[in-house]
C-alpha positions as CSV (number, residue, x, y, z in Angstrom):
1,M,32.3,-36.7,166.4
2,K,33.2,-37.5,162.9
3,A,29.8,-37.4,161.8
4,V,29.3,-34.0,163.3
5,E,32.4,-32.8,161.6
6,A,31.5,-34.2,158.1
7,T,28.0,-32.3,158.6
8,N,29.7,-28.9,159.4
9,V,31.9,-29.6,156.4
10,A,28.8,-30.1,154.1
11,K,27.2,-27.1,155.4
12,V,30.5,-25.1,154.4
13,G,30.3,-26.2,151.0
14,K,26.9,-25.0,150.4
15,V,26.6,-22.0,148.0
16,H,24.2,-19.1,149.2
17,W,23.6,-15.9,147.1
18,V,24.2,-17.8,144.2
19,L,23.8,-14.8,141.9
20,F,26.7,-12.9,143.5
21,N,28.7,-15.8,144.6
22,P,32.1,-16.4,142.9
23,K,31.7,-20.3,143.6
24,T,28.8,-20.5,141.3
25,Y,30.7,-18.8,138.3
26,A,33.6,-21.2,139.1
27,T,31.2,-24.0,139.3
28,I,30.0,-23.2,135.5
29,L,33.6,-23.4,134.5
30,Y,34.1,-26.6,135.9
31,L,30.8,-28.1,134.5
32,L,32.0,-26.7,130.9
33,L,35.5,-28.4,131.4
34,S,33.7,-31.5,132.8
35,L,33.0,-32.7,129.1
36,P,36.3,-32.6,127.6
37,L,38.1,-33.8,131.0
38,G,35.6,-36.7,131.2
39,I,36.6,-38.0,127.6
40,I,40.2,-37.7,128.3
41,Y,39.8,-39.6,131.6
42,L,38.0,-42.4,130.1
43,T,40.4,-42.4,127.0
44,L,43.4,-42.9,129.1
45,A,41.8,-45.4,131.5
46,I,40.3,-47.7,128.6
47,T,43.5,-47.3,126.4
48,G,45.9,-48.0,129.3
49,L,43.9,-51.1,130.6
50,A,43.7,-52.3,126.9
51,L,47.3,-52.1,126.3
52,S,48.2,-53.5,129.8
53,I,46.0,-56.7,129.2
54,A,47.4,-57.0,125.7
55,L,51.0,-56.5,126.8
56,T,50.8,-59.0,129.8
57,P,52.3,-62.0,127.8
58,V,55.6,-59.9,127.3
59,F,55.6,-58.8,131.0
60,I,55.4,-55.1,130.1
61,G,51.7,-55.0,130.7
62,I,52.0,-56.3,134.3
63,P,53.8,-53.0,135.6
64,M,51.8,-50.8,133.0
65,F,48.8,-52.3,134.9
66,F,49.8,-51.0,138.5
67,G,50.9,-47.8,136.9
68,M,47.5,-47.5,135.5
69,A,46.2,-48.1,138.9
70,K,48.3,-45.3,140.0
71,L,47.2,-43.1,137.5
72,L,43.5,-43.6,138.3
73,N,44.2,-43.0,141.8
74,G,45.7,-39.6,140.8
75,I,42.8,-38.5,138.6
76,V,40.4,-39.1,141.4
77,S,42.5,-37.3,144.0
78,F,42.7,-34.3,141.4
79,E,39.2,-34.1,140.9
80,Q,38.3,-34.3,144.6
81,S,40.9,-31.6,145.3
82,L,39.4,-29.6,142.4
83,I,36.0,-29.6,143.7
84,R,37.1,-28.8,147.4
85,H,38.8,-25.7,145.8
86,I,35.9,-24.4,144.2
87,L,33.4,-24.9,147.0
88,G,36.0,-23.5,149.5
89,L,36.3,-26.6,151.6
90,P,39.2,-26.9,154.1
91,V,42.2,-29.1,153.5
92,P,41.3,-32.5,154.6
93,P,43.6,-34.0,157.6
94,A,46.4,-36.2,156.3
95,A,46.0,-40.0,156.2
96,V,47.1,-42.3,158.9
97,P,50.5,-43.5,157.9
98,N,50.8,-47.3,157.6
99,P,53.0,-48.5,160.6
100,A,54.1,-51.4,158.5
101,Q,57.3,-50.7,156.9
102,A,58.7,-52.4,153.6
103,E,60.7,-55.3,154.1
104,V,64.3,-55.2,153.4
105,G,65.4,-56.7,150.2
106,Q,62.0,-56.2,148.2
107,N,62.5,-54.9,144.9
108,W,60.4,-52.3,142.8
109,F,58.1,-55.0,141.6
110,Q,57.3,-56.3,144.8
111,R,56.7,-53.2,146.5
112,M,54.4,-52.1,143.7
113,V,52.4,-55.5,144.3
114,K,52.2,-55.0,147.7
115,G,50.9,-51.5,147.6
116,F,48.0,-52.3,145.1
117,D,44.5,-52.3,146.5
118,G,42.0,-54.0,144.3
119,T,39.0,-52.6,145.9
120,L,40.4,-48.8,145.7
121,F,41.3,-49.8,142.0
122,I,37.8,-50.9,141.1
123,R,36.2,-47.9,142.8
124,N,38.5,-45.4,140.8
125,L,37.6,-47.1,137.6
126,M,34.0,-46.8,138.4
127,L,34.5,-43.2,139.3
128,V,36.1,-42.5,136.1
129,L,33.3,-43.9,134.2
130,L,30.8,-42.1,136.3
131,R,32.9,-38.9,135.7
132,F,32.4,-39.3,132.0
133,I,28.8,-39.9,132.3
134,T,27.8,-37.0,134.6
135,G,30.2,-34.9,132.5
136,V,28.0,-35.2,129.4
137,V,24.6,-35.2,131.4
138,F,25.7,-32.1,133.6
139,F,27.0,-30.2,130.5
140,A,23.7,-30.7,128.7
141,V,21.5,-29.7,131.8
142,M,23.5,-26.8,132.6
143,V,23.8,-25.4,129.0
144,T,20.0,-26.0,128.5
145,A,19.1,-24.0,131.9
146,L,21.4,-21.1,131.3
147,A,20.5,-20.8,127.7
148,L,16.6,-20.6,128.6
149,G,17.4,-18.0,131.1
150,I,19.9,-15.9,128.9
151,G,17.7,-16.2,125.9
152,F,14.7,-14.4,127.7
153,I,16.9,-11.7,128.8
154,A,18.4,-11.2,125.5
155,L,15.0,-11.4,123.7
156,P,14.2,-7.6,123.6
157,V,17.5,-6.7,122.2
158,V,17.2,-9.6,119.5
159,H,13.9,-8.3,118.7
160,I,15.0,-4.8,118.3
161,I,17.9,-5.7,116.2
162,L,15.8,-7.8,113.7
163,M,13.0,-5.2,113.6
164,N,15.5,-2.3,112.5
165,E,17.8,-4.5,110.4
166,M,15.6,-7.0,108.8
167,K,12.1,-5.9,109.5
168,L,11.2,-9.1,111.0
169,D,8.7,-9.2,114.0
170,I,9.5,-12.1,116.1
171,L,7.0,-11.1,118.5
172,E,4.1,-10.6,116.1
173,N,2.3,-13.9,117.0
174,N,2.8,-14.6,120.5
175,L,0.8,-15.5,123.7
176,F,-0.3,-11.9,124.1
177,T,-2.0,-12.0,120.7
178,Y,-3.5,-15.2,121.3
179,F,-5.2,-14.1,124.6
180,H,-6.1,-10.7,123.2
181,I,-3.9,-8.6,125.6
182,N,-2.8,-5.4,124.2
183,W,0.7,-4.9,125.5
184,T,3.2,-2.7,124.1
185,Y,6.5,-3.9,123.2
186,N,8.1,-2.1,126.2
187,Q,5.8,-3.8,128.5
188,Q,6.5,-7.2,126.8
189,Y,10.1,-6.5,127.0
190,L,9.9,-6.1,130.7
191,L,8.1,-9.0,131.4
192,Y,10.5,-11.0,129.3
193,V,13.5,-9.7,131.0
194,G,12.0,-10.6,134.6
195,V,11.0,-14.0,133.5
196,G,14.7,-14.3,132.1
197,L,16.1,-13.2,135.3
198,F,14.1,-15.6,137.6
199,L,14.9,-18.5,135.1
200,F,18.6,-17.5,135.1
201,W,18.5,-17.7,139.0
202,V,17.1,-21.0,138.8
203,A,19.6,-22.2,136.6
204,L,22.4,-21.1,138.8
205,R,20.5,-23.0,141.6
206,V,20.5,-26.0,139.3
207,V,24.3,-25.6,138.6
208,N,25.2,-25.4,142.3
209,G,22.8,-28.5,143.0
210,L,24.8,-30.6,140.0
211,M,28.2,-29.6,141.9
212,Q,26.8,-31.1,145.1
213,V,25.7,-34.3,143.4
214,Q,29.2,-34.3,141.7
215,R,30.7,-33.8,145.4
216,R,28.9,-36.8,146.6
217,I,29.7,-39.1,143.3
218,M,33.3,-38.3,143.8
219,Y,33.3,-39.1,147.5
220,V,34.9,-35.5,148.4
221,D,33.7,-35.6,152.1
222,E,35.3,-39.2,152.7
223,A,38.5,-37.9,153.6
224,Y,36.8,-35.7,156.5
225,L,35.8,-39.1,158.0
226,Q,39.1,-40.7,158.1
227,P,40.8,-41.0,161.5
228,T,43.1,-38.3,162.0
229,P,46.5,-39.2,162.6
230,V,47.5,-39.2,166.4
231,P,50.8,-37.3,167.0
232,A,53.5,-39.4,168.6
233,P,54.1,-38.3,171.9
234,A,57.3,-36.4,172.7
235,P,60.1,-38.3,174.0
236,V,60.6,-38.0,177.7
237,Q,63.8,-36.6,178.5
238,F,65.4,-38.1,181.8
239,Q,67.5,-35.7,183.6
240,A,70.2,-36.9,185.9
241,P,69.2,-36.6,189.5
242,V,70.8,-33.4,191.1
243,Q,73.0,-34.8,193.7
244,P,73.9,-32.7,196.7
245,Q,77.2,-31.2,196.8
246,Y,78.3,-33.3,199.6
247,E,81.9,-33.8,198.7
248,E,82.3,-29.9,198.7
249,Y,80.6,-29.7,201.9
250,L,83.2,-32.2,203.5
251,D,86.1,-30.3,201.8
252,E,84.8,-27.0,203.4
253,Q,84.7,-28.7,206.8
254,P,88.3,-28.7,207.7
255,G,88.9,-25.2,206.8
256,Q,85.9,-24.1,209.1
257,E,87.2,-26.4,211.9
258,K,90.5,-24.5,211.8
259,L,88.8,-21.2,211.9
260,W,87.0,-22.1,214.9
261,L,90.1,-23.7,216.7
262,A,91.9,-20.3,216.0
């Protein structure tokens, strides 16, 4: 059942009609910001871990280390919620609360150590590192793909401006001249715009594909596979049994006997 729900959520996150879908352009903004955000995340992680290790002998580094673990968890949770918001995914169910309660008499340091999860810390650290790598790679791929499509679309305008202002013909030696195809500039403009629109559509598909890859890398769908909390049963209210009004009946009997005797 959980696998079916996760599959349905994955289908919801797919982007259709990429050219007119606002999710596509929100994804472009996300990938543009991914490069500076990835640098900030990695800088915070490396700086915090280095300071916590260096300050361990004076005891300040130990709580700083656990604070960095909380910070990494917050960064990963923020990225996951941001991807869900862009793709229009539903809010994941709340995590099952831990039935084990904190023992009485524990101080803040003991509670911090008890709440630390080494596996989750390593995973979050690796995700922050991958977030930096994918931020650089995805930014370069997206900018290249979009620039290629926009460049072909804007080529006629650039050619007209250069011809009028600088008398520079950038289309003088092109493939049409090489193959001896005598097309006018207007016909070439239409071809370049058509190719540019197709490349721009392909670039938008590439952008949405990169977002789906980022979604899987950041374990966005993991929350939908978690067991949903079972609501506690409502407390049963016991009602006192209704006793027959036998005493009232006995109180009424003498009056009825007197009535019959009269």
